[in-house]
Backbone as a ProteinNet text record, in pm:
[ID]
protein_1_A
[PRIMARY]
MNHTKKLSYTALLIAIATVTSPFVSIPIGFARIFPVQHFVNVISAVLLGPGYAVIQAFGTSLLRNMFGTGSIFAFPGSMVGALFAGILYKYTKKLNISTAGEVIGTGIIGALLTYPIARILLGEATALFAFVPSFLLSAFAGGILAYALLKLFEQRNILQRVRS
[TERTIARY]
-152.5	-69.2	76.9	156.9	296.6	382.8	504.1	597.3	628.6	651.7	685.2	569.9	450	331.8	314.4	336.2	324.7	430.1	552.1	657.5	624.1	566.9	527.7	419.2	317.7	212.8	270.3	362	424.4	497.7	575.6	648.9	552.7	444	344.3	280.7	247.4	187.1	287.3	414.1	517.7	524.7	523.6	530.5	410.2	291.7	170.4	178.4	214.2	221.1	330.9	444.1	555.4	525.1	471.2	444.4	334.6	236.8	128	163.5	272.2	304.2	319	377.1	385.3	249.5	150.1	20.4	-82.5	-62.3	-165.5	-110	-7.6	40.8	5.1	-29.6	-73.3	9.2	92	171.3	84.2	99.3	28.5	128.3	164.8	260.8	395.1	445.5	574.4	567.1	449.8	433.6	352.6	358.5	272.8	172.8	45.7	-49.2	-50.2	-54.1	-44.8	-144.8	-271.3	-374.7	-350.6	-282.7	-260.1	-174.6	-78.6	3.2	-84.9	-180.8	-267.2	-365.9	-409.8	-492.2	-416.8	-293	-211	-177.9	-156.8	-130.3	-244.3	-366.9	-481.5	-496	-478	-486.9	-383.5	-258.4	-153.8	-174.2	-224	-250.3	-354.3	-458.6	-566.5	-524.9	-461.2	-426.4	-304.5	-206.3	-76.9	-38.6	-99.5	-66.7	24.7	44.9	118.8	265.4	335	476.4	499	425.5	438.4	387.3	287.1	236.4	344.4	417.5	526	638.3	671.6	774.5	731.1	605.6	551.4	560.7	521.6	525.4	669	761.8	902.3	956.2	929.5	978.6	924.8	796.6	736.1	795.8	809.9	867.7	1010.4	1087.4	1225.4	1232.7	1156.3	1158.1	1105.8	1000.7	948.1	1052.5	1127.3	1233.3	1346.3	1381.3	1488.3	1450.2	1322.9	1276	1234.6	1238.7	1204.5	1055.9	974.4	829.9	774.4	860.2	816.8	909	877.5	961.9	998.6	1091.4	1134.2	1019.2	918.8	804	717.8	739.6	663.2	695.3	816.7	856	774.2	777.1	702.3	551.5	500.3	356.3	306.2	364.6	312.7	341.4	456.9	491.9	408.4	385.4	302.7	158.1	108	-28.3	-45.7	49.5	43	47.9	133.1	144.3	12.9	-42.4	-168.2	-281	-291.1	-396.2	-381.7	-259	-234.9	-264.7	-219	-243.2	-392.8	-458.9	-602.2	-683	-645.2	-718.1	-688.8	-564.3	-525.8	-609.6	-635.7	-706.9	-858.5	-906.8	-1051.8	-1117.7	-1041.7	-1094.2	-1204.1	-1196.5	-1296.1	-1227.4	-1281.1	-1221.8	-1228.3	-1339.3	-1351.3	-1251.6	-1223.8	-1126.7	-986	-957.4	-827.2	-807.9	-912	-906	-885	-953.7	-934	-790.5	-733.3	-593.9	-498.6	-525	-443.6	-457.4	-579.8	-604.1	-540.8	-557.6	-499.1	-347.2	-300.5	-156.6	-80.6	-133	-67.1	-105.4	-236.5	-287.3	-252.8	-237.6	-206.8	-66.5	-45.3	83.6	197.7	180.3	284.1	312.8	207.1	224.7	304.8	275.9	350.3	496.2	520.7	658.7	741.7	674.5	748.3	805.4	748.4	796	945.3	995.5	1140	1224.4	1173.8	1248	1259	1147.3	1148.7	1237.2	1230.4	1305.1	1455.1	1493.4	1634.9	1703.9	1648.6	1716.2	1704.7	1589.3	1567.2	1575.6	1580.4	1589.5	1463.4	1352.9	1225.9	1165.3	1129.6	1064.2	913.6	860.4	716.5	646.8	520.4	441.1	425.8	410.3	401	289.2	178.3	65.2	51.7	158.6	152.4	122.6	167.7	150.2	18.2	-44.3	-163.3	-274.6	-313.5	-423.7	-396.6	-276.4	-248.6	-235.7	-174.5	-162	-299.4	-382.7	-518.1	-598.8	-592.4	-665.9	-622	-492.6	-438.4	-476.5	-458.5	-489.1	-638.4	-721.1	-865.9	-909.8	-858.7	-897.1	-854.7	-730.4	-682.1	-749.4	-772.8	-838	-979.2	-1053.1	-1192	-1195.8	-1104.6	-1098.9	-1066.1	-969.5	-932.3	-1048.2	-1113.4	-1228.1	-1335.5	-1366.3	-1470	-1431.6	-1306.5	-1262.3	-1260.9	-1207.3	-1200.6	-1340.2	-1431.9	-1569.8	-1631.5	-1605.8	-1652.1	-1589.6	-1459.4	-1389.9	-1447.3	-1477.3	-1532.7	-1670.1	-1752.3	-1886.8	-1882.9	-1780.5	-1768.4	-1673.3	-1634.5	-1544.3	-1406.9	-1368.2	-1237.4	-1127.3	-1153.7	-1052.9	-1010.8	-1105.4	-1073.6	-988	-1018.1	-941.2	-800.5	-783.9	-650.9	-563.9	-621.9	-545.3	-504.3	-571.8	-538.5	-423.7
956.9	838.9	885	829.6	872.9	802.2	853.1	804.6	655.2	610.7	469.4	377.8	418.9	339	333.1	447.1	450	361.2	364.5	277.4	130.3	99.2	-40	-87.7	-3.8	-39.5	-52.7	36.1	29.5	-102.8	-141.6	-269.2	-387.4	-381.3	-488.6	-499.2	-385.6	-386.4	-433.8	-397.1	-447.8	-600.1	-650.2	-795.3	-866.5	-812.3	-874.6	-879.4	-767	-762	-853.1	-858.9	-941.5	-1090.3	-1127.8	-1269.9	-1323.9	-1242.3	-1291	-1293.5	-1227.4	-1215.4	-1347.9	-1452.3	-1576.6	-1642.7	-1604.9	-1670.9	-1595.9	-1465.9	-1385.6	-1301.2	-1345	-1270	-1346.3	-1270.1	-1330.1	-1270.3	-1350.4	-1293.2	-1261.4	-1138.4	-1095.2	-1016.4	-1067.6	-999	-981.1	-858.3	-827.9	-805.7	-796	-762	-869.2	-862.6	-946	-854.6	-893.1	-814.3	-869.9	-779	-813.7	-729	-769.2	-687.1	-659.5	-750.1	-727.7	-603.4	-577.1	-456	-331.6	-328.7	-211.9	-203.1	-318	-325.3	-261.9	-303.2	-251.4	-103.6	-63	78.9	167.7	129.2	210.6	207.3	91.5	79.7	171.2	163.8	246.3	394.5	427.6	567.6	628	552.2	601.7	602.8	497.5	488.1	571.9	580.2	636.2	764.7	791	910.6	881.8	981.9	960.1	920.1	980.4	948.5	803.7	758.9	620	522.2	562.5	476.5	454.7	560.1	547.2	460.1	479.3	394.9	249.1	224.1	87.1	29.4	107.1	57.8	29	117	94.5	-29.7	-40.2	-156	-287.4	-288.4	-410.1	-443.3	-342.9	-366.2	-417.6	-359	-401.6	-546.7	-581.3	-718.8	-818.5	-782.8	-872.7	-897.6	-794.6	-812.1	-897.3	-876	-955.6	-1103.2	-1130.8	-1269	-1331.4	-1253.9	-1306.3	-1318.1	-1250.2	-1257.8	-1130.7	-1038.8	-914.6	-879.5	-771.5	-724	-578.7	-528.7	-390.2	-293.3	-339.5	-255.5	-226	-300.1	-276.8	-141	-93.6	32.1	152.2	185.8	306.6	291	174.4	155.6	169.5	94.8	94.9	225.4	283.5	405.6	525.6	539.1	650.5	633.1	511	484.5	513.1	469.5	493.8	643.5	715	859.5	930.1	898.5	961.1	927.8	801.2	760.9	836.1	847.4	916.6	1064.6	1130.2	1274.8	1302.5	1225.5	1248.5	1223.3	1121.2	1097.1	1208.3	1251.4	1356.7	1482.9	1518.5	1642.8	1628.4	1507.7	1491.5	1410.6	1323.3	1231.2	1141.1	1112	1025.6	898.2	784.9	655.7	630.7	668.1	642.8	726.9	848.1	933.4	877.4	827.9	766	642	561.7	443.1	482.1	585.3	634.5	682.8	744.1	786.9	670.9	558.6	438.5	387.7	382.5	330	420.2	550.4	642.9	649	657.8	666.8	545.1	427	303.7	266.5	262.6	209.6	291.4	420.8	504.6	564.9	646.8	716.3	619.6	532.2	433.4	342.3	302.4	216.4	287.7	415	491.5	512.2	521.9	537	409.3	296.7	171.8	160.7	235.8	229.1	258.5	370	394.4	287.3	231.7	124.5	3.5	-35	-149.7	-122.6	-4	32.7	42.6	113.4	141	26.6	-13.1	-111.6	-254.4	-287.2	-425.2	-444.6	-335.8	-345.7	-398.5	-392.4	-441.2	-336	-375.5	-284.3	-299.8	-246	-256.9	-130	-141.7	-24.5	62.7	190.6	284.8	247.2	199.9	169.4	19.9	-56.1	-200.8	-237.3	-156.2	-189.3	-140	-45.6	17.7	-83.3	-172.6	-264.5	-352.4	-410.9	-498.8	-419.5	-302.6	-220.1	-170.4	-131.2	-86.2	-198.7	-316.1	-430.7	-462.6	-465.5	-496	-389.4	-262.5	-152.8	-145.9	-169.6	-165.8	-277.6	-399.2	-513	-490	-451.7	-427	-307.4	-203.2	-83.7	-109.4	-186.5	-218.2	-299.9	-395	-474.4	-386.5	-296.3	-205.9	-112.1	-60.3	28.9	-41.7	-165.2	-240.7	-260.9	-298.9	-320.8	-189.4	-83.1	45.4	103	81	126.9	55.4	-73.4	-151.3	-98.5	-71.8	-14.9	121.2	201.3	334.9	326	234.6	218.7	171.7	97.5	43.9	127.6	244.4	335.4	274.6	174.3	112.3	204.8	277.4	370.2	472.5	527	626.9	567.7	445.2	381.6	347.5	303.3	268.5	392.8	501.8	626.7	692.2	661.6	729	663.9
1974.4	1980.9	1978.4	2067.6	2073.5	1969.1	1954.5	1851.7	1867.3	1988.7	2012.6	1973.2	2006.6	1971.5	1819.6	1752.6	1606.6	1541.1	1592.6	1538.4	1560.5	1676.4	1704.6	1609.1	1586.3	1490.5	1349	1314.4	1182.3	1165.2	1265.6	1259.3	1249.2	1324	1319.6	1181	1121.4	988.1	882.3	896.8	805.4	816.2	938.6	959.3	897.9	918.6	862.3	710.6	649.6	503.2	448.3	516.1	468.2	483.1	595.9	622.3	531.1	498.7	414.1	265.5	226.9	83.8	9.4	67.9	-9.4	-34.9	41.8	33.4	-49.5	-69.1	-133.3	-248.1	-314.3	-430.7	-557.3	-660.7	-786.1	-899.5	-966.6	-1076.1	-1197.5	-1245.9	-1366.9	-1450.9	-1564.3	-1651.1	-1582.7	-1582	-1522.6	-1372.3	-1319.2	-1177.9	-1106.2	-975.3	-892.5	-825.7	-831.4	-755.5	-613.8	-520.1	-379.3	-301.9	-299.5	-236.8	-88.8	-18.2	124.3	145.9	56.6	69.3	66.1	-21.3	-34.7	81	126.9	247.8	364.9	384.3	493.8	472	347.7	320	369.7	339.5	380.7	533.1	592.6	738.5	804.3	758.6	820.1	790	672.5	638.5	732.6	760.6	846.1	993.3	1038.7	1180.1	1217.1	1126.8	1164.3	1092.3	977.9	902	784.7	698.8	573.8	592.4	686.2	705.1	745.3	844.2	889.2	784.1	707.9	600.5	494.9	461	362.2	418.7	545.1	609.1	606.1	636.9	633.3	493.6	392.9	254.5	211.3	247.8	213.1	283.8	413.6	489.9	436.6	404	349.3	212.9	128.3	-5	5.8	95.5	115	161.3	262.6	312.9	209.7	139.5	35.8	-72	-108.8	-207.7	-152.8	-28.2	33.6	44.1	70.1	83.3	-49.3	-156.4	-288.4	-314.4	-235.1	-256.1	-319.6	-355.4	-417.4	-532.9	-598.9	-707.7	-681	-757.7	-742.7	-769.3	-840.8	-871.9	-748.7	-641.3	-518.9	-456.5	-474.8	-410.7	-458.4	-587.1	-625.9	-609.4	-640.9	-630.6	-488.4	-398.5	-261.8	-188.8	-210.7	-137.4	-181.1	-310	-359.7	-313	-321	-275.5	-127.7	-46.3	98	128	57.5	76.5	41.6	-74.3	-115.8	-18.3	21.1	114.9	246.6	295.2	421.7	415.4	310	295.6	281.5	197.9	178.3	304.8	381.3	506	607.6	611.9	706.9	687.3	562.6	535	520.7	493.5	476.3	588	652.7	755	698.6	568.7	504.4	455.3	497	460.5	310.4	246.8	103.5	23.5	67.7	-1.4	16.9	135.6	160.5	73.1	61.8	-22.9	-169	-213.6	-350.4	-370	-266.8	-273.9	-295.7	-229.9	-249.9	-392.2	-441.7	-576.6	-682.6	-670.1	-767.2	-752	-626.7	-602	-649.9	-619.8	-662.3	-804.5	-828.7	-954.4	-1076.6	-1060.8	-1177.4	-1166.3	-1063.1	-1052.5	-1024	-925.9	-895.6	-1013.8	-1083.7	-1201.3	-1309.7	-1330.3	-1431.2	-1389.8	-1259.8	-1212.3	-1228.6	-1245.8	-1267	-1407.2	-1500	-1638.2	-1649.7	-1594.5	-1606.9	-1538.5	-1429.4	-1361	-1452.7	-1511.5	-1602.6	-1723.1	-1774.2	-1895.6	-1869.6	-1765.1	-1738.8	-1664.8	-1552.5	-1469.6	-1520.7	-1575	-1617.4	-1768	-1842.2	-1987.4	-2052	-1979.1	-2032.7	-2124.6	-2242.5	-2336.4	-2322.4	-2214.2	-2190.2	-2236.2	-2260.2	-2294.7	-2170.4	-2189.7	-2078.5	-1981.1	-2031.6	-1945.4	-1914.3	-1930.9	-1909	-1763.7	-1669.2	-1528.2	-1469.9	-1535.7	-1479.4	-1448.5	-1538.1	-1504.4	-1382.1	-1373.3	-1259.4	-1129.3	-1133.8	-1013.6	-968.6	-1064.5	-1030	-965.7	-1023.3	-970.1	-827.4	-806.6	-674.5	-572.9	-608.7	-516.6	-486.7	-586.9	-567	-472.7	-495.2	-410.6	-265.3	-245.8	-109.5	-44.8	-124.1	-71.6	-25.2	-101.5	-64.5	64.2	78.3	201.6	322	305.8	414.6	449.2	347.1	369.5	452.3	415.4	487	633.4	659.1	796.6	875	815.5	884.4	909.9	818	837.5	957.9	967.5	1082.3	1211.2	1208.3	1324.4	1362.1	1262.6	1285.7	1353	1306.7	1362.5	1507.7	1542.9	1678.7	1766.3	1718.5	1789.3	1820.4	1744.6	1765.1	1713.1	1605.9	1551.8	1655.1	1728.4	1830.4	1941	1981.5	2089.1	2045.4	1920.6	1871.3	1858.7	1814.4	1794.8	1925.7	2034.7	2160.9	2234
[MASK]
++++++++++++++++++++++++++++++++++++++++++++++++++++++++++++++++++++++++++++++++++++++++++++++++++++++++++++++++++++++++++++++++++++++++++++++++++++++++++++++++++++

């Protein structure tokens, strides 16, 4: 797939994730869970690779924040998850491993990276692991949906056609 096609898919995935955010976000504690972001992260990681997946996650987080449908916590969670999902898929070519990368990257590492943001920028005195349950739930829900769709695409050889 050439660079222009990858950028077009990235823009399309950013648009899908941004437009759906007002309809599928659930506030839990200090964060909003947004399974569609994680769904799109896994899709972009598998179809486009880690670099474009991170660009997609950043673009979506930026637009969601600009439109008031996201929080600053979307940046570390979604970008780390997209990166892990992309790297793991690149080296293993396994959808389940890529999905696990999203869940671990967002649900654990990304959640832990939000602690300093909450503490320093927002002055929130939250517990270190306060974000982990909501980030894990969101990443798991979105990851499972993406896995199911990508598995269906794989069985019907749609993944090969999209990548070419």
